[in-house]
N, C-alpha and C positions, 0 to 999 in steps of 0.2 A: 088750639091748637101749635101756628105757627110763632107764635109766642115763644113755645116751652122749647119747643126742637129750638131757636134764638138762640135762647135765654142760655140755653146746657152748658151753649162753647166756654161762656165768659166761666158756670163755676167748674168747667174739666178743665182743658186745655190753660185756656186765658195765651192766645194767640198772638195778643196784643204784644204780649212779655215776652213766650216761651221762642216764637219764631223770627221777631226783629230788632230793633237795635232802638227802639224807645224808649228804653230800663225807664227814669224816671219820671218821663214825658207819657206815658204807657193811654192816659187820660184823655189827651191831645188828641195819640193815634186813634182810641177810642169815638170819636168825634168824626174822625174823619170815615171811619167804616157805617156809620148811619147813612149820609149820602149815597156810600159805592153800594150798600146794600137797597136803599133805594130802588137805582137806578136797575138793577137784577129784577127787584120786583115790576120797576115797572115794565123791561126786556119780556118776560116770564107773561106775566098777569092782564098785563097791555096787553098780547094776541088773546087770553087765556078766553079775556069777555068780549071778542069780536064775534066767537065764537062758544057759545053761552053753555050748545048743551053738550058741546061734544070733549070731550080726553085731547088732551096732547099727540097720542096714538091716531086717534080719528084722527083729526086736522087737519094730521101728518102730509097723512091718506090723499086727503080730501087739499092737501094746497098741491102736493110732491107726486103723487101716484102711488099707488100699491108700491112697488118696489124701492122705490128712494125713502118713504114714508116710512118702510116699513127697519130702513137701514141706522133712520135717524130715531125713529119709537125705540130699540134697538139700545143705542147710546143712549137715551132716562134708564131703560132699564138699568143697565151697568150702574149707570148712577146711581140710583135708588139702592142697591146690590151691594159699593163699594164703602157710602157714609154708614148705610148701616150696619157694616161687618166693621167698621174702625169704631165706632163709637162704641159698640159693644164689647171690640177688644179692649179698647182704651179701658172703659168703666170695669170689668171684669181684671184688669191688670191693677188699677187700684183700689179695689177690693181685698185681693191676694194679698201686695203689698204693704197696707194700713191694717185689714183686717183680721181675713183672713186667710192663712199663709198656707194654710197645709190645704187647700182646698183645689182641686185639677181646674185649671180655665175652661172648659169642657163640660163641665157641673153649668157652672154661671151662666156661660154665654145658652146651653139650655137652658136654663129657667127663664134667662131673656127670652129666648126666641119663642118657647112654648105660650107665653105670657102673650108675645106679642098674636101670635097663632091663634088664640083664645079670641085676642079683642077684633082682629081681623075678621078669620070666621063671624063674630058677630054684626060685622059689620059699619062702614066710620061712621053710624048713629051714636053705635055705640063706644066708639074712640072719642071721638066728639062731645060725648055727656062726659065720659071718664076724667080730660082735661080739664072742663068746668067744675068737676071734685076735687082734682089736685093743684087744680090755679092755685087759689086760695094758698095752700099746706105749702103748694112748690117757694110763690112769694115769699111768704112767711117766716116758711125757716133761710133763704136767703135771708129779708131782710136782717132777721135776728145773728146771722150770722156776720154781718156786717156793721149791726151795735158791736160785738162783742173784740171787732177787730179795735174799736176805742180806746180799748184797756190800752190798751201794748198802739198809739196812733203814735207816729210822727212826723210833726208836718214839716222837719226839716228833710226825712229823706227823700221830701218831692219836690227839692230843689238841689242845685237850679233849675226853673222854671225855662225853655224852649232853648238855652243853651250851648246846644247842636247844631243849629238850624231844622231844616226841614225835612233832611232827605231822612235820616232815623226815624221820623214821626213817619213817615208815609211808608217804611219800610217794617213798619208797627201793624201797617195796615192792611195789608196785602192777604196775609193769608183770612183775620178774619173776613175781611172783605168778601173773596172768594169762596169762605165758605156761603156765605149767603147764597152758592147755586143750591143749598137744601131745600129754594124756595119754587124747586121746579117741583115739589108734590101740591104745588097751585095750580099748578096746569089741571092736576085731576080731582081740584076736589069743586073747582067750579061751577060743573054739571050740576054735585048732592046741594049744592047752595039753595036755601031759598030765595035770596036774590043775588044771584049772579052778579047787577052789575055795579055792584054793592063791596064785592067780592076785591077789586082792586084797595079800594082806600081802607078794607082792615088788615089785608095784611103790610098795605104800611105803616097803618097805627100799631101794628106790634111791631113793626124793626124800630119804630119810635120809643117803643114802652121796652124794648130789649136793650137799646142804644144805654139809656137810662140803666139799665142792669149792668152791662159792659163797664159804662163809667166807672160807678159804683167800685165791681170788686174791681177792680182795675187800680182804683186808687189806693181802698184798703190796703192789699194786695203791697204793694210796693212801699203804702205809709209803715208798714209794721215787718214788712221785711227787711227791707233795704231795695237800693235800685239791682245788685248786683245777684242778690243771690235769686230776686224775684226773674232776673233774665236766666239763673242758669239751673230752676227746678223746672222738676216737671209736671208736675202739678200747685201753682204757683196760694192758689185760694186757697187749696187746702193745706197747703205748707202755715199759710198763712193763721188760718184758724189751729193748726195744731199748736203754734206755739201759744198762744194767746194763753191764759190762765187767770180765770176771772176771782173764784177765791178757791177756795181746798175743797169746796166739794162740788162746783163747778166747774170742772175742766174737761177738755176731748170733742171738744164745740167743734169739731169736725163732722161727727156725726153728719150735723145739720145738714151738709154740705152737700152728702154721698151720700143723704136721704132724701134731697132736694133731685140733689144729680140722677138717683135711682128712677125717677116721678118721669125726669125729662127723658131720661132713653127708653122708658117704656113707652111713652106718648109715639118720641121721636121715631121707635123702632116699627112699632103697633100701627106707625101711617104711612112708614119707608113700605113697609111687607101690604099693607095695603094696595096702593099704590102700584107695587110691583108687579101683585098679582093680578092688580085688575087691568094694568098694561097690558101686562102678557094675556090676559086671554081674550082681551079689547086683537089682539095682532095675530089669533091664530084661532080665529074664530066662534071661539067657543061662548054660551049662554049666562058662563054662571063661575066667580072667581072664584069663589072657594074650593073646587076641585084642587086647582095647581098651586094649595098653602098647604099642604103636605109637604110634597117635592121640595118646592121652593125653600121651605123653613130649614129642610135636610143639606141642599145646596149651601144656600146660607149661613147653615151649622161649619158645615165643612172647611168653608172657605175666612168663614172667622177665626176659625180655630190656625189654622195652615197659615194665612195669606201671612201671617207674620211671627218670627221666631220669636223676637226680641221688645223688648220695652222701647229701645234704644232704636228700631231701625221700627218701628210703629208711628215713631214719633215723628221717622222721615218724610210721613204720610204729609206731615202736615207746614213742612220746610215753602215757601215761592218758589222755590224751585222746581220744587215736584208737584206743586197743586194746584200753583197755578195754571199753569201749562194740560194738567189735565182735564180742570174747571172749562179754558177755553176752547180745547177740542170736541169735549164730551156736550157740552150744555152751551157754549158762546155763541162759537161758531154754527152750528148746527138752528137755532134763534134766528139769528144771521138770515142764513138761507128761509127759512120761512117765515122769516119779514118781507124781502125781496117780491121774494113766490104771490103771499098776500098782496102786495101793494102793485103789484104786475097784475095781479087777478081784479083787484077796484079797479085800476086804469081803464082792463080793457073793456071792465063794465059800466064802464064812465061814456068808455071811445061808444060801445058798442049803442046804449039809450042816445047818445048824443046825435 
């Protein structure tokens, strides 16, 4: 599940190209994204495996007390809502612009959320098994898309290599690294795993594998479109595949990216909706999160449709000046506070033992 939701970013907006100045060095920015995302996983998952039987909502209350713990948990729930709404809306926009221009956005949003509600209603095990089923297809379609790019692959578009120094490369890595905050879902998954102690290892592996996808997709998009066109295109990988004509019979291979993207959005939104409903039920002291799915679905659907008027406005969400402060305030700072509280607790317990 973590591999899919992380890789979906690569085939969607490809932020190493669209949010920074990496240009032909997008592959180098992709390399930087991997260690940055690993640090986020360690920040979130490292504390999670200290409380293997608890979600982040539960151990926030344990470490900070109920009032402050509820505030921190509420921030995390808003993060789930924000990422889900953004992902659904971007996917709806690309479907409408590329395939079904007369379809209303609320219709596509409603379909995606309805499927996510059904999956969440059946439980996290069902979402996990769906990920098992969809992962081979997800990887296959991405691989076929990358292979299709080889038809018009021009290595000269990747030159000159590292000619502008390190700052453009760093700027291209900022947004995709910040999007690693989606690993906040790991804090809700650990108590459901059969081997919680290995959850952190699996999460790191998912970062490495999704990093391979990101590097391959970024390199392919630049090699096909060129640095300037890639940087000024909203969906570079989608655009690159659309420009490929393998034969007279085999065309429109961008459908491969859209299908794999759809798989990713389904798993992504299902996991985020489950995490949001589960976390809110624990915050409210409810025994079953399922009673919250329908109300949350309505709220999430309304927010998805109404939060942004245009695609251009929506894409500003991915700008470093917008995304990094949001993730810092909503995820990084609360987790640093949680880690400090945990370390103080450990020190006190050692002092009492002494």
